[in-house]
C-alpha positions as CSV (number, residue, x, y, z in Angstrom):
1,X,71.3,113.0,93.2
2,X,71.7,110.1,95.6
3,X,75.2,108.5,94.9
4,X,76.9,105.4,96.8
5,X,79.5,106.5,99.6
6,X,82.9,104.5,100.5
7,X,81.5,103.3,103.9
8,X,84.8,101.7,104.8
9,X,88.0,100.4,103.5
10,X,90.0,97.5,104.8
11,X,93.3,96.0,103.9
12,X,95.4,92.8,104.6
13,X,98.9,91.6,103.7
14,X,100.4,88.1,104.0
15,X,102.7,87.2,107.1
16,X,106.0,87.1,105.1
17,X,107.3,90.4,105.1
18,X,110.6,90.8,103.3
19,X,113.1,93.9,102.5
20,X,113.9,94.9,99.0
21,X,117.8,94.0,99.9
22,X,116.6,90.6,100.8
23,X,114.6,90.0,97.6
24,X,117.7,91.1,95.6
25,X,120.1,88.8,97.3
26,X,117.7,85.9,96.4
27,X,117.4,87.0,92.9
28,X,121.2,87.3,92.4
29,X,121.3,83.6,93.2
30,X,118.1,82.7,91.1
31,X,119.2,84.4,88.1
32,X,123.0,83.8,88.6
33,X,123.2,82.4,84.8
34,X,121.6,85.5,83.5
35,X,123.7,87.5,80.8
36,X,124.2,90.9,82.2
37,X,122.6,90.1,85.6
38,X,124.4,92.6,87.6
39,X,123.5,95.7,85.6
40,X,119.8,94.4,85.6
41,X,119.8,93.8,89.4
42,X,120.1,98.1,89.7
43,X,116.5,97.8,89.1
44,X,116.1,97.0,92.9
45,X,117.4,100.5,93.8
46,X,115.1,102.4,91.6
47,X,111.6,101.0,92.5
48,X,111.0,103.0,95.6
49,X,110.2,100.1,97.7
50,X,111.7,99.2,101.1
51,X,109.5,96.1,101.9
52,X,106.9,93.9,100.7
53,X,104.6,90.9,101.9
54,X,104.7,87.6,100.1
55,X,102.8,84.6,100.3
56,X,105.2,82.2,101.1
57,X,108.9,82.4,102.7
58,X,111.7,83.3,100.2
59,X,113.2,79.8,100.3
60,X,110.0,78.4,98.7
61,X,110.7,80.4,95.6
62,X,114.2,78.5,95.0
63,X,112.3,75.2,94.1
64,X,110.3,74.7,90.6
65,X,106.7,74.5,91.5
66,X,103.9,73.3,89.2
67,X,101.1,75.7,88.2
68,X,98.6,73.3,90.2
69,X,100.8,73.7,93.6
70,X,101.2,77.6,93.0
71,X,97.4,77.9,92.4
72,X,96.7,75.7,95.6
73,X,98.5,78.2,97.7
74,X,97.0,81.0,95.7
75,X,93.5,79.8,96.6
76,X,94.1,79.2,100.6
77,X,96.0,82.2,101.1
78,X,93.8,84.5,98.8
79,X,90.7,83.3,100.8
80,X,92.3,83.7,104.2
81,X,93.4,87.6,103.2
82,X,89.8,88.5,101.7
83,X,88.0,86.7,104.8
84,X,90.2,89.3,107.0
85,X,89.8,92.3,105.2
86,X,86.1,91.7,104.6
87,X,85.4,91.3,108.5
88,X,87.4,94.4,109.2
89,X,85.4,96.5,106.5
90,X,82.1,95.0,107.8
91,X,83.1,95.8,111.4
92,X,84.4,99.6,110.4
93,X,81.3,100.2,108.8
94,X,79.2,98.5,111.7
95,X,77.2,96.6,108.9
96,X,76.0,93.3,109.6
97,X,77.1,90.6,107.2
98,X,73.6,89.4,106.4
99,X,73.0,92.9,105.1
100,X,75.2,92.9,102.2
101,X,73.5,92.3,98.9
102,X,76.2,92.0,96.4
103,X,80.0,91.0,96.3
104,X,82.6,92.0,93.7
105,X,85.5,89.9,93.5
106,X,88.6,91.0,91.5
107,X,91.9,88.7,91.0
108,X,94.3,88.1,88.1
109,X,96.8,85.8,89.8
110,X,95.1,82.7,90.3
111,X,91.9,80.4,89.1
112,X,89.2,78.9,91.1
113,X,85.8,77.7,90.1
114,X,83.7,78.1,92.3
115,X,85.2,81.7,92.6
116,X,86.3,82.9,95.7
117,X,83.2,84.9,96.6
118,X,81.1,81.8,96.4
119,X,83.4,80.5,99.4
120,X,83.5,83.8,101.0
121,X,79.7,84.1,101.3
122,X,79.5,81.0,103.6
123,X,82.9,81.8,105.6
124,X,81.5,85.4,106.2
125,X,77.9,84.4,106.9
126,X,76.6,86.8,104.0
127,X,73.1,86.1,102.3
128,X,73.5,83.0,100.0
129,X,71.4,84.9,97.6
130,X,73.7,87.7,97.3
131,X,74.6,88.7,93.8
132,X,78.1,87.8,93.0
133,X,80.3,89.2,90.3
134,X,83.8,87.7,89.8
135,X,86.4,90.0,87.6
136,X,89.3,88.4,86.1
137,X,92.1,89.6,83.9
138,X,92.0,93.1,84.8
139,X,95.4,93.0,86.3
140,X,96.5,96.3,88.1
141,X,93.6,98.4,86.9
142,X,91.1,95.7,88.7
143,X,90.8,97.9,91.9
144,X,89.8,100.6,90.0
145,X,87.3,98.7,87.7
146,X,85.9,96.8,90.6
147,X,85.1,100.1,92.5
148,X,83.3,101.4,89.8
149,X,81.6,98.2,89.1
150,X,80.6,98.0,92.9
151,X,79.2,101.5,92.7
152,X,77.0,100.6,89.8
153,X,75.4,97.5,91.7
154,X,75.1,100.0,94.8
155,X,73.0,102.4,92.7
156,X,70.9,99.6,91.3
157,X,70.3,98.4,94.8
158,X,70.2,101.2,97.0
159,X,68.8,99.4,99.9
160,X,72.0,96.8,100.3
161,X,75.6,97.4,100.9
162,X,78.1,96.2,98.5
163,X,81.2,94.6,99.1
164,X,84.3,94.7,97.0
165,X,87.1,92.7,97.2
166,X,90.7,92.9,95.3
167,X,93.3,90.2,96.1
168,X,96.4,89.4,94.1
169,X,99.2,86.9,95.1
170,X,101.9,88.1,92.2
171,X,104.8,86.4,94.0
172,X,103.2,83.0,93.2
173,X,103.2,83.7,89.4
174,X,107.4,83.8,89.8
175,X,108.7,81.3,87.3
176,X,111.8,79.5,88.8
177,X,114.2,79.2,85.7
178,X,112.7,81.9,83.5
179,X,115.6,84.2,82.9
180,X,113.9,86.8,81.0
181,X,114.0,90.4,81.8
182,X,110.5,90.8,82.8
183,X,110.6,87.9,85.1
184,X,113.5,89.8,86.8
185,X,111.8,93.2,86.8
186,X,108.6,91.4,88.4
187,X,110.4,90.2,91.3
188,X,111.8,93.7,92.0
189,X,108.2,95.1,91.9
190,X,105.4,92.8,92.6
191,X,104.0,91.8,96.1
192,X,100.8,90.2,97.8
193,X,97.9,91.7,99.5
194,X,93.9,92.1,99.7
195,X,91.7,94.8,100.2
196,X,87.9,95.2,100.9
197,X,85.8,98.1,100.3
198,X,82.1,98.6,101.7
199,X,79.8,100.9,99.6
200,X,76.4,101.9,100.3
201,X,74.0,104.9,100.2
202,X,74.2,106.0,103.5
203,X,76.4,108.0,105.7
204,X,80.0,107.2,106.1
205,X,83.8,108.6,106.4
206,X,84.6,108.1,102.5
207,X,83.8,110.0,99.3
208,X,80.8,109.4,97.3
209,X,81.2,107.8,93.8
210,X,80.1,109.8,90.9
211,X,81.0,107.1,88.4
212,X,83.6,105.4,86.4
213,X,85.1,105.5,83.2
214,X,87.4,103.2,81.0
215,X,89.7,104.1,78.2
216,X,91.5,101.1,76.0
217,X,94.4,102.0,74.2
218,X,94.1,100.3,70.5
219,X,96.5,97.5,69.6
220,X,98.4,97.7,72.9
221,X,97.9,94.0,74.0
222,X,101.6,93.4,74.5
223,X,102.2,96.2,76.7
224,X,101.3,94.2,80.0
225,X,99.7,90.7,80.7
226,X,100.0,86.9,81.3
227,X,101.5,84.4,78.7
228,X,100.5,81.0,79.9
229,X,102.8,78.4,79.9
230,X,103.2,74.7,81.3
231,X,104.5,76.2,84.6
232,X,101.9,78.7,85.0
233,X,101.6,82.5,84.1
234,X,104.3,83.9,82.8
235,X,104.8,88.0,83.3
236,X,104.6,90.3,80.1
237,X,105.2,93.9,80.2
238,X,106.9,96.5,78.2
239,X,109.7,99.0,79.1
240,X,107.5,101.6,77.3
241,X,104.7,101.9,80.2
242,X,106.3,105.1,81.8
243,X,106.4,106.7,78.2
244,X,102.8,105.5,77.7
245,X,101.7,107.1,81.1
246,X,103.5,110.5,80.1
247,X,102.4,111.0,76.5
248,X,99.0,109.0,76.1
249,X,97.2,108.8,79.5
250,X,96.7,113.0,79.7
251,X,94.2,112.6,76.9
252,X,92.5,109.3,78.2
253,X,92.1,111.0,81.5
254,X,90.4,114.0,79.7
255,X,88.1,111.9,77.7
256,X,87.1,110.1,80.7
257,X,86.3,113.1,83.0
258,X,84.7,114.7,80.0
259,X,81.9,111.8,80.3
260,X,81.0,113.4,83.8
261,X,81.2,116.9,83.1
262,X,84.7,117.3,84.6
263,X,88.2,118.4,83.5
264,X,91.8,117.4,85.0
265,X,91.9,121.0,86.2
266,X,89.1,120.6,88.4
267,X,90.4,117.5,90.2
268,X,91.7,118.2,93.9
269,X,92.6,114.7,94.9
270,X,94.3,112.1,93.0
271,X,94.3,108.2,94.1
272,X,96.9,106.6,92.0
273,X,98.0,103.1,91.7
274,X,101.7,103.0,92.5
275,X,102.9,100.5,89.6
276,X,106.5,101.7,90.4
277,X,108.6,104.7,90.7
278,X,109.1,105.5,87.0
279,X,105.1,105.2,86.8
280,X,104.4,107.6,89.4
281,X,107.1,110.0,88.1
282,X,105.5,109.8,84.9
283,X,101.9,110.4,86.4
284,X,103.4,113.5,87.7
285,X,104.7,114.7,84.6
286,X,102.0,113.7,82.1
287,X,99.0,114.8,84.5
288,X,100.9,117.8,86.0
289,X,100.1,116.4,89.6
290,X,102.1,118.1,92.3
291,X,104.2,116.1,94.3
292,X,102.3,116.3,97.5
293,X,99.4,114.8,95.9
294,X,101.5,111.5,95.4
295,X,102.9,111.2,98.9
296,X,100.5,108.5,99.9
297,X,100.9,106.5,96.5
298,X,104.7,106.5,97.4
299,X,104.2,105.5,100.9
300,X,102.3,102.6,99.9
301,X,104.8,101.7,97.2
302,X,107.4,102.0,99.9
303,X,105.9,99.7,102.6
304,X,103.9,97.1,100.1
305,X,105.2,97.1,96.6
306,X,102.9,96.8,93.7
307,X,100.3,94.1,94.6
308,X,98.4,94.9,91.4
309,X,94.5,95.4,91.9
310,X,94.7,96.0,95.4
311,X,97.1,98.6,95.5
312,X,94.9,101.6,94.7
313,X,92.6,100.7,97.5
314,X,95.4,100.5,99.9
315,X,96.1,104.3,98.7
316,X,92.5,105.1,99.1
317,X,92.5,103.6,102.8
318,X,95.3,106.0,103.3
319,X,93.8,108.8,102.3
320,X,90.6,108.2,104.3
321,X,92.8,108.6,107.5
322,X,93.7,112.2,106.2
323,X,91.7,115.0,104.9
324,X,91.7,115.2,101.2
325,X,90.5,118.4,99.6
326,X,86.7,118.6,99.2
327,X,85.5,118.5,95.7
328,X,85.8,116.0,92.8
329,X,88.8,113.5,92.9
330,X,90.0,110.7,90.8
331,X,90.9,107.2,91.6
332,X,93.0,106.0,88.7
333,X,95.0,102.5,87.9
334,X,96.4,101.0,84.4
335,X,96.3,97.5,83.5
336,X,96.4,95.0,80.7
337,X,94.6,96.0,77.5
338,X,96.5,98.4,77.6
339,X,93.9,100.3,79.7
340,X,93.3,103.2,82.2
341,X,90.4,102.4,84.6
342,X,89.3,105.7,86.5
343,X,86.5,106.6,89.4
344,X,85.4,110.0,90.1
345,X,85.3,110.5,93.8
346,X,83.4,113.6,95.2
347,X,85.2,114.2,98.5
């Protein structure tokens, strides 16, 4: 059976690198009126993050910004990051831009119509007749869902490579003056970045893609998402996420793998979205994954933080530099819905 293969993965991050200590110091000032602030600030020491990349200097966030202003920064920075990552992925795979047959664009942190990939086709010299598939609203699960949809397109059009782009500028959703716990916790975790994956039917260094699975938990809308307010996108997520991962994810993964004739016990390589330290620990406990399998996810979390949808693709890029055990693997991310999005890989 012919299966699409990951031909190349490339990543990009904005230039404003900040340490966790620097962000904590800024948050201490921004949230100074918050009751119980000192106790809440302890979250910064428990994330597993050392540094992150932001789309603007820390001082930029000290002022109130309109949704329109933040979205314009999102458009400009996201477009630049996608262009960088895409050019690197195409160069790695030695694929001329004019050979690309489809582009999948994943984002949830900004809005543009025409969507970003319409601009990127022309910036990158891709065919103007390439199929375009913008995906919005999948949050942290978007990298996994986007990879599955890109692989579907690669199977449908086996003679043309497919380019997946995932970009999130989570920092730009910060609401100055919002003293909620969710807003503070978001500042301790979220960061900005982009990833590009090129898939095709030829030979390459990456795994083949057997297929994807999506499992939605019923009546779980409040676990994670945005509330749209006048100033922009207000983060919504529940403290129950690690518990949901620990108690409900194993069954969701087992059901998803069964669609491909596999069980969790057969999985040799796990490519997991590092949503945070507690989420990674919950993965390990709930799915019975050994600590060594999580080393790459921990390393990405430590150096880049949680960038939402591209983060799991950063993990994939790092894994491809190593030597995952041959056989079936799973790339997995969780997002609004509440949903688990998985991709079955063959290394």
